[in-house]
C-alpha positions as protocol buffer text, in pm:
chain_id: "A"
residue {
  index: 1
  type: UNK
  ca { x: 11735 y: 9530 z: 13123 }
}
residue {
  index: 2
  type: UNK
  ca { x: 11961 y: 9342 z: 12855 }
}
residue {
  index: 3
  type: UNK
  ca { x: 12286 y: 9502 z: 12801 }
}
residue {
  index: 4
  type: UNK
  ca { x: 12444 y: 9336 z: 12476 }
}
residue {
  index: 5
  type: UNK
  ca { x: 12781 y: 9354 z: 12394 }
}
residue {
  index: 6
  type: UNK
  ca { x: 12902 y: 9114 z: 12109 }
}
residue {
  index: 7
  type: UNK
  ca { x: 13243 y: 8977 z: 12043 }
}
residue {
  index: 8
  type: UNK
  ca { x: 13414 y: 8914 z: 11660 }
}
residue {
  index: 9
  type: UNK
  ca { x: 13418 y: 8556 z: 11582 }
}
residue {
  index: 10
  type: UNK
  ca { x: 13727 y: 8619 z: 11309 }
}
residue {
  index: 11
  type: UNK
  ca { x: 14049 y: 8776 z: 11405 }
}
residue {
  index: 12
  type: UNK
  ca { x: 14033 y: 9173 z: 11429 }
}
residue {
  index: 13
  type: UNK
  ca { x: 14355 y: 9174 z: 11252 }
}
residue {
  index: 14
  type: UNK
  ca { x: 14186 y: 9024 z: 10940 }
}
residue {
  index: 15
  type: UNK
  ca { x: 13901 y: 9243 z: 10959 }
}
residue {
  index: 16
  type: UNK
  ca { x: 14006 y: 9613 z: 11094 }
}
residue {
  index: 17
  type: UNK
  ca { x: 14176 y: 9701 z: 10738 }
}
residue {
  index: 18
  type: UNK
  ca { x: 13839 y: 9608 z: 10582 }
}
residue {
  index: 19
  type: UNK
  ca { x: 13630 y: 9818 z: 10843 }
}
residue {
  index: 20
  type: UNK
  ca { x: 13894 y: 10094 z: 10818 }
}
residue {
  index: 21
  type: UNK
  ca { x: 13832 y: 10096 z: 10421 }
}
residue {
  index: 22
  type: UNK
  ca { x: 13503 y: 10103 z: 10427 }
}
residue {
  index: 23
  type: UNK
  ca { x: 13507 y: 10421 z: 10692 }
}
residue {
  index: 24
  type: UNK
  ca { x: 13744 y: 10565 z: 10442 }
}
residue {
  index: 25
  type: UNK
  ca { x: 13485 y: 10520 z: 10154 }
}
residue {
  index: 26
  type: UNK
  ca { x: 13213 y: 10620 z: 10375 }
}
residue {
  index: 27
  type: UNK
  ca { x: 13369 y: 10955 z: 10497 }
}
residue {
  index: 28
  type: UNK
  ca { x: 13465 y: 11049 z: 10132 }
}
residue {
  index: 29
  type: UNK
  ca { x: 13097 y: 10980 z: 10019 }
}
residue {
  index: 30
  type: UNK
  ca { x: 12952 y: 11210 z: 10284 }
}
residue {
  index: 31
  type: UNK
  ca { x: 13187 y: 11481 z: 10430 }
}
residue {
  index: 32
  type: UNK
  ca { x: 12941 y: 11639 z: 10668 }
}
residue {
  index: 33
  type: UNK
  ca { x: 12671 y: 11533 z: 10939 }
}
residue {
  index: 34
  type: UNK
  ca { x: 12372 y: 11373 z: 10846 }
}
residue {
  index: 35
  type: UNK
  ca { x: 12214 y: 11099 z: 10637 }
}
residue {
  index: 36
  type: UNK
  ca { x: 12251 y: 11087 z: 10259 }
}
residue {
  index: 37
  type: UNK
  ca { x: 12088 y: 10829 z: 10007 }
}
residue {
  index: 38
  type: UNK
  ca { x: 12355 y: 10671 z: 9833 }
}
residue {
  index: 39
  type: UNK
  ca { x: 12321 y: 10615 z: 9409 }
}
residue {
  index: 40
  type: UNK
  ca { x: 12197 y: 10291 z: 9513 }
}
residue {
  index: 41
  type: UNK
  ca { x: 11816 y: 10270 z: 9588 }
}
residue {
  index: 42
  type: UNK
  ca { x: 11773 y: 10157 z: 9990 }
}
residue {
  index: 43
  type: UNK
  ca { x: 12148 y: 10232 z: 10062 }
}
residue {
  index: 44
  type: UNK
  ca { x: 12227 y: 10508 z: 10277 }
}
residue {
  index: 45
  type: UNK
  ca { x: 12563 y: 10657 z: 10450 }
}
residue {
  index: 46
  type: UNK
  ca { x: 12522 y: 10791 z: 10816 }
}
residue {
  index: 47
  type: UNK
  ca { x: 12793 y: 11018 z: 10957 }
}
residue {
  index: 48
  type: UNK
  ca { x: 12798 y: 11208 z: 11297 }
}
residue {
  index: 49
  type: UNK
  ca { x: 13095 y: 11421 z: 11377 }
}
residue {
  index: 50
  type: UNK
  ca { x: 12988 y: 11452 z: 11745 }
}
residue {
  index: 51
  type: UNK
  ca { x: 12804 y: 11211 z: 11999 }
}
residue {
  index: 52
  type: UNK
  ca { x: 12407 y: 11283 z: 12004 }
}
residue {
  index: 53
  type: UNK
  ca { x: 12124 y: 11307 z: 12195 }
}
residue {
  index: 54
  type: UNK
  ca { x: 11884 y: 10995 z: 12204 }
}
residue {
  index: 55
  type: UNK
  ca { x: 11691 y: 10995 z: 11868 }
}
residue {
  index: 56
  type: UNK
  ca { x: 11354 y: 10819 z: 11844 }
}
residue {
  index: 57
  type: UNK
  ca { x: 11242 y: 10668 z: 11525 }
}
residue {
  index: 58
  type: UNK
  ca { x: 11041 y: 10382 z: 11390 }
}
residue {
  index: 59
  type: UNK
  ca { x: 11330 y: 10186 z: 11254 }
}
residue {
  index: 60
  type: UNK
  ca { x: 11255 y: 9975 z: 10900 }
}
residue {
  index: 61
  type: UNK
  ca { x: 11404 y: 9640 z: 10816 }
}
residue {
  index: 62
  type: UNK
  ca { x: 11764 y: 9726 z: 10757 }
}
residue {
  index: 63
  type: UNK
  ca { x: 12110 y: 9619 z: 10784 }
}
residue {
  index: 64
  type: UNK
  ca { x: 12323 y: 9872 z: 10965 }
}
residue {
  index: 65
  type: UNK
  ca { x: 12723 y: 9810 z: 10968 }
}
residue {
  index: 66
  type: UNK
  ca { x: 12924 y: 10049 z: 11148 }
}
residue {
  index: 67
  type: UNK
  ca { x: 13250 y: 10140 z: 11035 }
}
residue {
  index: 68
  type: UNK
  ca { x: 13379 y: 10370 z: 11282 }
}
residue {
  index: 69
  type: UNK
  ca { x: 13219 y: 10488 z: 11600 }
}
residue {
  index: 70
  type: UNK
  ca { x: 12971 y: 10325 z: 11828 }
}
residue {
  index: 71
  type: UNK
  ca { x: 12632 y: 10367 z: 11906 }
}
residue {
  index: 72
  type: UNK
  ca { x: 12373 y: 10248 z: 12168 }
}
residue {
  index: 73
  type: UNK
  ca { x: 12000 y: 10150 z: 12083 }
}
residue {
  index: 74
  type: UNK
  ca { x: 11730 y: 10102 z: 12284 }
}
residue {
  index: 75
  type: UNK
  ca { x: 11431 y: 9896 z: 12218 }
}
residue {
  index: 76
  type: UNK
  ca { x: 11185 y: 9869 z: 12489 }
}
residue {
  index: 77
  type: UNK
  ca { x: 11357 y: 9815 z: 12801 }
}
residue {
  index: 78
  type: UNK
  ca { x: 11662 y: 9631 z: 12638 }
}
residue {
  index: 79
  type: UNK
  ca { x: 11979 y: 9820 z: 12563 }
}
residue {
  index: 80
  type: UNK
  ca { x: 12242 y: 9732 z: 12309 }
}
residue {
  index: 81
  type: UNK
  ca { x: 12596 y: 9847 z: 12213 }
}
residue {
  index: 82
  type: UNK
  ca { x: 12774 y: 9808 z: 11885 }
}
residue {
  index: 83
  type: UNK
  ca { x: 13074 y: 9949 z: 11661 }
}
residue {
  index: 84
  type: UNK
  ca { x: 13307 y: 9824 z: 11435 }
}
residue {
  index: 85
  type: UNK
  ca { x: 13314 y: 9449 z: 11359 }
}
residue {
  index: 86
  type: UNK
  ca { x: 12967 y: 9442 z: 11425 }
}
residue {
  index: 87
  type: UNK
  ca { x: 12642 y: 9479 z: 11266 }
}
residue {
  index: 88
  type: UNK
  ca { x: 12312 y: 9544 z: 11356 }
}
residue {
  index: 89
  type: UNK
  ca { x: 11974 y: 9370 z: 11183 }
}
residue {
  index: 90
  type: UNK
  ca { x: 11624 y: 9497 z: 11225 }
}
residue {
  index: 91
  type: UNK
  ca { x: 11377 y: 9240 z: 11048 }
}
residue {
  index: 92
  type: UNK
  ca { x: 11046 y: 9429 z: 11133 }
}
residue {
  index: 93
  type: UNK
  ca { x: 10933 y: 9777 z: 11175 }
}
residue {
  index: 94
  type: UNK
  ca { x: 11024 y: 9853 z: 11538 }
}
residue {
  index: 95
  type: UNK
  ca { x: 11025 y: 10188 z: 11738 }
}
residue {
  index: 96
  type: UNK
  ca { x: 11331 y: 10263 z: 11905 }
}
residue {
  index: 97
  type: UNK
  ca { x: 11588 y: 10504 z: 12015 }
}
residue {
  index: 98
  type: UNK
  ca { x: 11951 y: 10548 z: 11875 }
}
residue {
  index: 99
  type: UNK
  ca { x: 12203 y: 10755 z: 12042 }
}
residue {
  index: 100
  type: UNK
  ca { x: 12588 y: 10778 z: 11905 }
}
residue {
  index: 101
  type: UNK
  ca { x: 12811 y: 10750 z: 12178 }
}
residue {
  index: 102
  type: UNK
  ca { x: 13157 y: 10764 z: 12014 }
}
residue {
  index: 103
  type: UNK
  ca { x: 13233 y: 11032 z: 11761 }
}
residue {
  index: 104
  type: UNK
  ca { x: 13468 y: 11314 z: 11691 }
}
residue {
  index: 105
  type: UNK
  ca { x: 13591 y: 11544 z: 11398 }
}
residue {
  index: 106
  type: UNK
  ca { x: 13868 y: 11353 z: 11362 }
}
residue {
  index: 107
  type: UNK
  ca { x: 13719 y: 10999 z: 11393 }
}
residue {
  index: 108
  type: UNK
  ca { x: 13342 y: 11070 z: 11279 }
}
residue {
  index: 109
  type: UNK
  ca { x: 13072 y: 10788 z: 11342 }
}
residue {
  index: 110
  type: UNK
  ca { x: 12999 y: 10619 z: 11001 }
}
residue {
  index: 111
  type: UNK
  ca { x: 12769 y: 10354 z: 10917 }
}
residue {
  index: 112
  type: UNK
  ca { x: 12645 y: 10197 z: 10618 }
}
residue {
  index: 113
  type: UNK
  ca { x: 12265 y: 10115 z: 10616 }
}
residue {
  index: 114
  type: UNK
  ca { x: 12110 y: 9868 z: 10362 }
}
residue {
  index: 115
  type: UNK
  ca { x: 11726 y: 9837 z: 10311 }
}
residue {
  index: 116
  type: UNK
  ca { x: 11628 y: 9459 z: 10350 }
}
residue {
  index: 117
  type: UNK
  ca { x: 11406 y: 9325 z: 10083 }
}
residue {
  index: 118
  type: UNK
  ca { x: 11146 y: 9018 z: 10203 }
}
residue {
  index: 119
  type: UNK
  ca { x: 11121 y: 8944 z: 9844 }
}
residue {
  index: 120
  type: UNK
  ca { x: 11468 y: 8893 z: 9799 }
}
residue {
  index: 121
  type: UNK
  ca { x: 11540 y: 8703 z: 10103 }
}
residue {
  index: 122
  type: UNK
  ca { x: 11239 y: 8455 z: 10010 }
}
residue {
  index: 123
  type: UNK
  ca { x: 11401 y: 8414 z: 9664 }
}
residue {
  index: 124
  type: UNK
  ca { x: 11755 y: 8323 z: 9832 }
}
residue {
  index: 125
  type: UNK
  ca { x: 11595 y: 8079 z: 10036 }
}
residue {
  index: 126
  type: UNK
  ca { x: 11442 y: 7897 z: 9745 }
}
residue {
  index: 127
  type: UNK
  ca { x: 11744 y: 7925 z: 9566 }
}
residue {
  index: 128
  type: UNK
  ca { x: 11955 y: 7771 z: 9868 }
}
residue {
  index: 129
  type: UNK
  ca { x: 11698 y: 7526 z: 9917 }
}
residue {
  index: 130
  type: UNK
  ca { x: 11587 y: 7629 z: 10264 }
}
residue {
  index: 131
  type: UNK
  ca { x: 11234 y: 7571 z: 10315 }
}
residue {
  index: 132
  type: UNK
  ca { x: 10983 y: 7852 z: 10277 }
}
residue {
  index: 133
  type: UNK
  ca { x: 10703 y: 7634 z: 10462 }
}
residue {
  index: 134
  type: UNK
  ca { x: 10717 y: 7453 z: 10802 }
}
residue {
  index: 135
  type: UNK
  ca { x: 10464 y: 7438 z: 11060 }
}
residue {
  index: 136
  type: UNK
  ca { x: 10439 y: 7730 z: 11287 }
}
residue {
  index: 137
  type: UNK
  ca { x: 10455 y: 7550 z: 11578 }
}
residue {
  index: 138
  type: UNK
  ca { x: 10828 y: 7426 z: 11494 }
}
residue {
  index: 139
  type: UNK
  ca { x: 10936 y: 7766 z: 11426 }
}
residue {
  index: 140
  type: UNK
  ca { x: 11094 y: 7968 z: 11767 }
}
residue {
  index: 141
  type: UNK
  ca { x: 10984 y: 8334 z: 11744 }
}
residue {
  index: 142
  type: UNK
  ca { x: 11280 y: 8555 z: 11775 }
}
residue {
  index: 143
  type: UNK
  ca { x: 11349 y: 8937 z: 11849 }
}
residue {
  index: 144
  type: UNK
  ca { x: 11319 y: 9127 z: 11539 }
}
residue {
  index: 145
  type: UNK
  ca { x: 11620 y: 9304 z: 11627 }
}
residue {
  index: 146
  type: UNK
  ca { x: 11998 y: 9128 z: 11703 }
}
residue {
  index: 147
  type: UNK
  ca { x: 12349 y: 9213 z: 11702 }
}
residue {
  index: 148
  type: UNK
  ca { x: 12604 y: 9004 z: 11510 }
}
residue {
  index: 149
  type: UNK
  ca { x: 12980 y: 8963 z: 11449 }
}
residue {
  index: 150
  type: UNK
  ca { x: 13063 y: 9082 z: 11111 }
}
residue {
  index: 151
  type: UNK
  ca { x: 13299 y: 8856 z: 10877 }
}
residue {
  index: 152
  type: UNK
  ca { x: 13512 y: 8879 z: 10576 }
}
residue {
  index: 153
  type: UNK
  ca { x: 13239 y: 8790 z: 10335 }
}
residue {
  index: 154
  type: UNK
  ca { x: 12981 y: 9038 z: 10468 }
}
residue {
  index: 155
  type: UNK
  ca { x: 13253 y: 9333 z: 10468 }
}
residue {
  index: 156
  type: UNK
  ca { x: 13395 y: 9243 z: 10115 }
}
residue {
  index: 157
  type: UNK
  ca { x: 13033 y: 9248 z: 9996 }
}
residue {
  index: 158
  type: UNK
  ca { x: 12985 y: 9602 z: 10160 }
}
residue {
  index: 159
  type: UNK
  ca { x: 13304 y: 9736 z: 10019 }
}
residue {
  index: 160
  type: UNK
  ca { x: 13191 y: 9612 z: 9653 }
}
residue {
  index: 161
  type: UNK
  ca { x: 12870 y: 9781 z: 9689 }
}
residue {
  index: 162
  type: UNK
  ca { x: 13015 y: 10136 z: 9836 }
}
residue {
  index: 163
  type: UNK
  ca { x: 13271 y: 10104 z: 9543 }
}
residue {
  index: 164
  type: UNK
  ca { x: 12983 y: 10127 z: 9306 }
}
residue {
  index: 165
  type: UNK
  ca { x: 12912 y: 10521 z: 9455 }
}
residue {
  index: 166
  type: UNK
  ca { x: 13176 y: 10636 z: 9225 }
}
residue {
  index: 167
  type: UNK
  ca { x: 13074 y: 10425 z: 8880 }
}
residue {
  index: 168
  type: UNK
  ca { x: 12707 y: 10521 z: 8838 }
}
residue {
  index: 169
  type: UNK
  ca { x: 12704 y: 10334 z: 8504 }
}
residue {
  index: 170
  type: UNK
  ca { x: 12773 y: 9980 z: 8686 }
}
residue {
  index: 171
  type: UNK
  ca { x: 12507 y: 10046 z: 8939 }
}
residue {
  index: 172
  type: UNK
  ca { x: 12189 y: 9882 z: 8738 }
}
residue {
  index: 173
  type: UNK
  ca { x: 12381 y: 9532 z: 8659 }
}
residue {
  index: 174
  type: UNK
  ca { x: 12618 y: 9484 z: 8952 }
}
residue {
  index: 175
  type: UNK
  ca { x: 12427 y: 9664 z: 9271 }
}
residue {
  index: 176
  type: UNK
  ca { x: 12155 y: 9396 z: 9257 }
}
residue {
  index: 177
  type: UNK
  ca { x: 12448 y: 9151 z: 9300 }
}
residue {
  index: 178
  type: UNK
  ca { x: 12602 y: 9335 z: 9556 }
}
residue {
  index: 179
  type: UNK
  ca { x: 12245 y: 9343 z: 9748 }
}
residue {
  index: 180
  type: UNK
  ca { x: 12154 y: 8976 z: 9692 }
}
residue {
  index: 181
  type: UNK
  ca { x: 12524 y: 8865 z: 9795 }
}
residue {
  index: 182
  type: UNK
  ca { x: 12477 y: 9082 z: 10146 }
}
residue {
  index: 183
  type: UNK
  ca { x: 12138 y: 8969 z: 10221 }
}
residue {
  index: 184
  type: UNK
  ca { x: 12258 y: 8587 z: 10136 }
}
residue {
  index: 185
  type: UNK
  ca { x: 12549 y: 8647 z: 10381 }
}
residue {
  index: 186
  type: UNK
  ca { x: 12273 y: 8744 z: 10650 }
}
residue {
  index: 187
  type: UNK
  ca { x: 12113 y: 8449 z: 10594 }
}
residue {
  index: 188
  type: UNK
  ca { x: 12373 y: 8198 z: 10620 }
}
residue {
  index: 189
  type: UNK
  ca { x: 12517 y: 8383 z: 10962 }
}
residue {
  index: 190
  type: UNK
  ca { x: 12454 y: 8234 z: 11306 }
}
residue {
  index: 191
  type: UNK
  ca { x: 12159 y: 8453 z: 11329 }
}
residue {
  index: 192
  type: UNK
  ca { x: 12016 y: 8408 z: 10998 }
}
residue {
  index: 193
  type: UNK
  ca { x: 11725 y: 8247 z: 11145 }
}
residue {
  index: 194
  type: UNK
  ca { x: 11580 y: 8564 z: 11241 }
}
residue {
  index: 195
  type: UNK
  ca { x: 11535 y: 8704 z: 10866 }
}
residue {
  index: 196
  type: UNK
  ca { x: 11420 y: 8336 z: 10763 }
}
residue {
  index: 197
  type: UNK
  ca { x: 11139 y: 8340 z: 11039 }
}
residue {
  index: 198
  type: UNK
  ca { x: 10982 y: 8646 z: 10868 }
}
residue {
  index: 199
  type: UNK
  ca { x: 10981 y: 8480 z: 10541 }
}
residue {
  index: 200
  type: UNK
  ca { x: 10824 y: 8141 z: 10640 }
}
residue {
  index: 201
  type: UNK
  ca { x: 10469 y: 8169 z: 10554 }
}
residue {
  index: 202
  type: UNK
  ca { x: 10217 y: 8150 z: 10827 }
}
residue {
  index: 203
  type: UNK
  ca { x: 10497 y: 8130 z: 11090 }
}
residue {
  index: 204
  type: UNK
  ca { x: 10435 y: 8318 z: 11408 }
}
residue {
  index: 205
  type: UNK
  ca { x: 10683 y: 8591 z: 11317 }
}
residue {
  index: 206
  type: UNK
  ca { x: 10546 y: 8625 z: 10975 }
}
residue {
  index: 207
  type: UNK
  ca { x: 10197 y: 8682 z: 11137 }
}
residue {
  index: 208
  type: UNK
  ca { x: 10309 y: 8933 z: 11383 }
}
residue {
  index: 209
  type: UNK
  ca { x: 10498 y: 9119 z: 11114 }
}
residue {
  index: 210
  type: UNK
  ca { x: 10137 y: 9110 z: 10951 }
}
residue {
  index: 211
  type: UNK
  ca { x: 9988 y: 9289 z: 11220 }
}
residue {
  index: 212
  type: UNK
  ca { x: 10286 y: 9539 z: 11291 }
}
residue {
  index: 213
  type: UNK
  ca { x: 10233 y: 9664 z: 10923 }
}
residue {
  index: 214
  type: UNK
  ca { x: 9839 y: 9700 z: 11004 }
}
residue {
  index: 215
  type: UNK
  ca { x: 9931 y: 9884 z: 11343 }
}
residue {
  index: 216
  type: UNK
  ca { x: 10188 y: 10142 z: 11123 }
}
residue {
  index: 217
  type: UNK
  ca { x: 9922 y: 10195 z: 10878 }
}
residue {
  index: 218
  type: UNK
  ca { x: 9632 y: 10263 z: 11152 }
}
residue {
  index: 219
  type: UNK
  ca { x: 9814 y: 10369 z: 11448 }
}
residue {
  index: 220
  type: UNK
  ca { x: 9558 y: 10629 z: 11546 }
}
residue {
  index: 221
  type: UNK
  ca { x: 9259 y: 10374 z: 11561 }
}
residue {
  index: 222
  type: UNK
  ca { x: 9159 y: 10187 z: 11879 }
}
residue {
  index: 223
  type: UNK
  ca { x: 9227 y: 9823 z: 11783 }
}
residue {
  index: 224
  type: UNK
  ca { x: 9187 y: 9564 z: 12067 }
}
residue {
  index: 225
  type: UNK
  ca { x: 9398 y: 9296 z: 12135 }
}
residue {
  index: 226
  type: UNK
  ca { x: 9148 y: 9037 z: 12088 }
}
residue {
  index: 227
  type: UNK
  ca { x: 9076 y: 9158 z: 11728 }
}
residue {
  index: 228
  type: UNK
  ca { x: 9460 y: 9203 z: 11642 }
}
residue {
  index: 229
  type: UNK
  ca { x: 9488 y: 8832 z: 11760 }
}
residue {
  index: 230
  type: UNK
  ca { x: 9219 y: 8748 z: 11518 }
}
residue {
  index: 231
  type: UNK
  ca { x: 9401 y: 8920 z: 11221 }
}
residue {
  index: 232
  type: UNK
  ca { x: 9713 y: 8681 z: 11343 }
}
residue {
  index: 233
  type: UNK
  ca { x: 9510 y: 8380 z: 11332 }
}
residue {
  index: 234
  type: UNK
  ca { x: 9602 y: 8343 z: 11722 }
}
residue {
  index: 235
  type: UNK
  ca { x: 9465 y: 8331 z: 12057 }
}
residue {
  index: 236
  type: UNK
  ca { x: 9483 y: 8653 z: 12233 }
}
residue {
  index: 237
  type: UNK
  ca { x: 9736 y: 8511 z: 12494 }
}
residue {
  index: 238
  type: UNK
  ca { x: 9965 y: 8334 z: 12189 }
}
residue {
  index: 239
  type: UNK
  ca { x: 9943 y: 8642 z: 12021 }
}
residue {
  index: 240
  type: UNK
  ca { x: 10054 y: 8884 z: 12319 }
}
residue {
  index: 241
  type: UNK
  ca { x: 10340 y: 8627 z: 12388 }
}
residue {
  index: 242
  type: UNK
  ca { x: 10472 y: 8608 z: 12019 }
}
residue {
  index: 243
  type: UNK
  ca { x: 10443 y: 8991 z: 11987 }
}
residue {
  index: 244
  type: UNK
  ca { x: 10623 y: 9067 z: 12281 }
}
residue {
  index: 245
  type: UNK
  ca { x: 10898 y: 8811 z: 12153 }
}
residue {
  index: 246
  type: UNK
  ca { x: 10938 y: 8985 z: 11832 }
}
residue {
  index: 247
  type: UNK
  ca { x: 10919 y: 9377 z: 11976 }
}
residue {
  index: 248
  type: UNK
  ca { x: 11015 y: 9363 z: 12308 }
}
residue {
  index: 249
  type: UNK
  ca { x: 10689 y: 9537 z: 12394 }
}
residue {
  index: 250
  type: UNK
  ca { x: 10314 y: 9449 z: 12428 }
}
residue {
  index: 251
  type: UNK
  ca { x: 10074 y: 9560 z: 12150 }
}
residue {
  index: 252
  type: UNK
  ca { x: 9966 y: 9855 z: 12351 }
}
residue {
  index: 253
  type: UNK
  ca { x: 10316 y: 9989 z: 12404 }
}
residue {
  index: 254
  type: UNK
  ca { x: 10397 y: 9935 z: 12035 }
}
residue {
  index: 255
  type: UNK
  ca { x: 10115 y: 10146 z: 11930 }
}
residue {
  index: 256
  type: UNK
  ca { x: 10163 y: 10409 z: 12197 }
}
residue {
  index: 257
  type: UNK
  ca { x: 10537 y: 10449 z: 12069 }
}
residue {
  index: 258
  type: UNK
  ca { x: 10383 y: 10498 z: 11716 }
}
residue {
  index: 259
  type: UNK
  ca { x: 10173 y: 10759 z: 11822 }
}
residue {
  index: 260
  type: UNK
  ca { x: 10389 y: 10973 z: 12043 }
}
residue {
  index: 261
  type: UNK
  ca { x: 10673 y: 10958 z: 11751 }
}
residue {
  index: 262
  type: UNK
  ca { x: 10426 y: 11081 z: 11509 }
}
residue {
  index: 263
  type: UNK
  ca { x: 10289 y: 11317 z: 11743 }
}
residue {
  index: 264
  type: UNK
  ca { x: 10661 y: 11486 z: 11774 }
}
residue {
  index: 265
  type: UNK
  ca { x: 10663 y: 11500 z: 11412 }
}
residue {
  index: 266
  type: UNK
  ca { x: 10359 y: 11716 z: 11413 }
}
residue {
  index: 267
  type: UNK
  ca { x: 10464 y: 11934 z: 11694 }
}
residue {
  index: 268
  type: UNK
  ca { x: 10808 y: 11998 z: 11518 }
}
residue {
  index: 269
  type: UNK
  ca { x: 10743 y: 11987 z: 11130 }
}
residue {
  index: 270
  type: UNK
  ca { x: 10368 y: 12098 z: 11102 }
}
residue {
  index: 271
  type: UNK
  ca { x: 10394 y: 12315 z: 11429 }
}
residue {
  index: 272
  type: UNK
  ca { x: 10056 y: 12230 z: 11548 }
}
residue {
  index: 273
  type: UNK
  ca { x: 9945 y: 12238 z: 11923 }
}
residue {
  index: 274
  type: UNK
  ca { x: 9973 y: 11990 z: 12155 }
}
residue {
  index: 275
  type: UNK
  ca { x: 9597 y: 11923 z: 12182 }
}
residue {
  index: 276
  type: UNK
  ca { x: 9579 y: 11920 z: 11783 }
}
residue {
  index: 277
  type: UNK
  ca { x: 9859 y: 11644 z: 11768 }
}
residue {
  index: 278
  type: UNK
  ca { x: 9708 y: 11443 z: 12065 }
}
residue {
  index: 279
  type: UNK
  ca { x: 9380 y: 11421 z: 11875 }
}
residue {
  index: 280
  type: UNK
  ca { x: 9524 y: 11347 z: 11529 }
}
residue {
  index: 281
  type: UNK
  ca { x: 9710 y: 11033 z: 11653 }
}
residue {
  index: 282
  type: UNK
  ca { x: 9442 y: 10878 z: 11846 }
}
residue {
  index: 283
  type: UNK
  ca { x: 9431 y: 10998 z: 12228 }
}
residue {
  index: 284
  type: UNK
  ca { x: 9096 y: 11100 z: 12373 }
}
residue {
  index: 285
  type: UNK
  ca { x: 9265 y: 11259 z: 12672 }
}
residue {
  index: 286
  type: UNK
  ca { x: 9531 y: 11553 z: 12611 }
}
residue {
  index: 287
  type: UNK
  ca { x: 9646 y: 11505 z: 12967 }
}
residue {
  index: 288
  type: UNK
  ca { x: 9725 y: 11147 z: 12954 }
}
residue {
  index: 289
  type: UNK
  ca { x: 9890 y: 11256 z: 12602 }
}
residue {
  index: 290
  type: UNK
  ca { x: 10121 y: 11480 z: 12802 }
}
residue {
  index: 291
  type: UNK
  ca { x: 10214 y: 11255 z: 13060 }
}
residue {
  index: 292
  type: UNK
  ca { x: 10294 y: 10971 z: 12823 }
}
residue {
  index: 293
  type: UNK
  ca { x: 10455 y: 11215 z: 12631 }
}
residue {
  index: 294
  type: UNK
  ca { x: 10698 y: 11327 z: 12875 }
}
residue {
  index: 295
  type: UNK
  ca { x: 10766 y: 10981 z: 12983 }
}
residue {
  index: 296
  type: UNK
  ca { x: 10908 y: 10890 z: 12652 }
}
residue {
  index: 297
  type: UNK
  ca { x: 11081 y: 11187 z: 12556 }
}
residue {
  index: 298
  type: UNK
  ca { x: 11163 y: 11342 z: 12874 }
}
residue {
  index: 299
  type: UNK
  ca { x: 10992 y: 11705 z: 12840 }
}
residue {
  index: 300
  type: UNK
  ca { x: 10623 y: 11801 z: 12821 }
}
residue {
  index: 301
  type: UNK
  ca { x: 10516 y: 11801 z: 12413 }
}
residue {
  index: 302
  type: UNK
  ca { x: 10555 y: 12207 z: 12406 }
}
residue {
  index: 303
  type: UNK
  ca { x: 10920 y: 12230 z: 12566 }
}
residue {
  index: 304
  type: UNK
  ca { x: 11034 y: 11939 z: 12398 }
}
residue {
  index: 305
  type: UNK
  ca { x: 10955 y: 12092 z: 12049 }
}
residue {
  index: 306
  type: UNK
  ca { x: 11109 y: 12415 z: 12132 }
}
residue {
  index: 307
  type: UNK
  ca { x: 11410 y: 12240 z: 12241 }
}
residue {
  index: 308
  type: UNK
  ca { x: 11428 y: 12060 z: 11906 }
}
residue {
  index: 309
  type: UNK
  ca { x: 11381 y: 12345 z: 11686 }
}
residue {
  index: 310
  type: UNK
  ca { x: 11652 y: 12535 z: 11907 }
}
residue {
  index: 311
  type: UNK
  ca { x: 11886 y: 12243 z: 11845 }
}
residue {
  index: 312
  type: UNK
  ca { x: 11805 y: 12268 z: 11454 }
}
residue {
  index: 313
  type: UNK
  ca { x: 11837 y: 12612 z: 11450 }
}
residue {
  index: 314
  type: UNK
  ca { x: 12171 y: 12623 z: 11624 }
}
residue {
  index: 315
  type: UNK
  ca { x: 12297 y: 12351 z: 11385 }
}
residue {
  index: 316
  type: UNK
  ca { x: 12196 y: 12525 z: 11090 }
}
residue {
  index: 317
  type: UNK
  ca { x: 12386 y: 12839 z: 11216 }
}
residue {
  index: 318
  type: UNK
  ca { x: 12701 y: 12627 z: 11261 }
}
């Protein structure tokens, strides 16, 4: 199990005032618990006034900058902790779990999330004369999630972006510039190759991302590893290894998490019974579904749905 902490490369005395200002602006924009999309499309503010239970989701490609509080993220068997002066990047769709571990009413957890745009990343690579095409064998496949140290350039760009929330008339012209700069800063950072590999046409990571999109779309279908490898234009053994390098799980484990998370949504939102949910997401055996559901979420399907509804109702009454 990985337990990943990151240390800031620039003096905290330089960066902390910027993270505090970012926290102040995020708290002003979102005064209650939850996630709210900003006036800039694809940019969100997340706030929690208390710590949370583990929340399962399929995280789409995005940058997350924590301005205040701390969070724990679990990907497969890997565990990551991060807080102010750090940021998290997800480069491909990944089933994971997140938990706010430091938050209070006086100092809420505050996070800025910016969705990543693969087209923009490719354009930036061209503009900065970084090669879009390399031999796939020369590009090392990296994990599709990483933590890194915030720096002045990234935080300044984030502050300029957040300042636009109060001037909607400026957003059409200035927001695209801020978003391009933020993604440029990520590309130039020490782990920018994780993003570059997704834009490298026909690289191993690019092919894995292609398969991930298919699995997400057709999660309920039974697709063999051999068929997925054929789609990725790899041998079965090479595909299996590269898929695990990117996602920290096997293709079967990845598909299983997609199915179980969708089943949980069906139980909670559509209020279907467990047998119906298991069938809709592609399980042939309800008993197998129940075992695997409990292993991931800690409770059998029906009891888990009841607990989630009770928690939701309690929050609504608060």
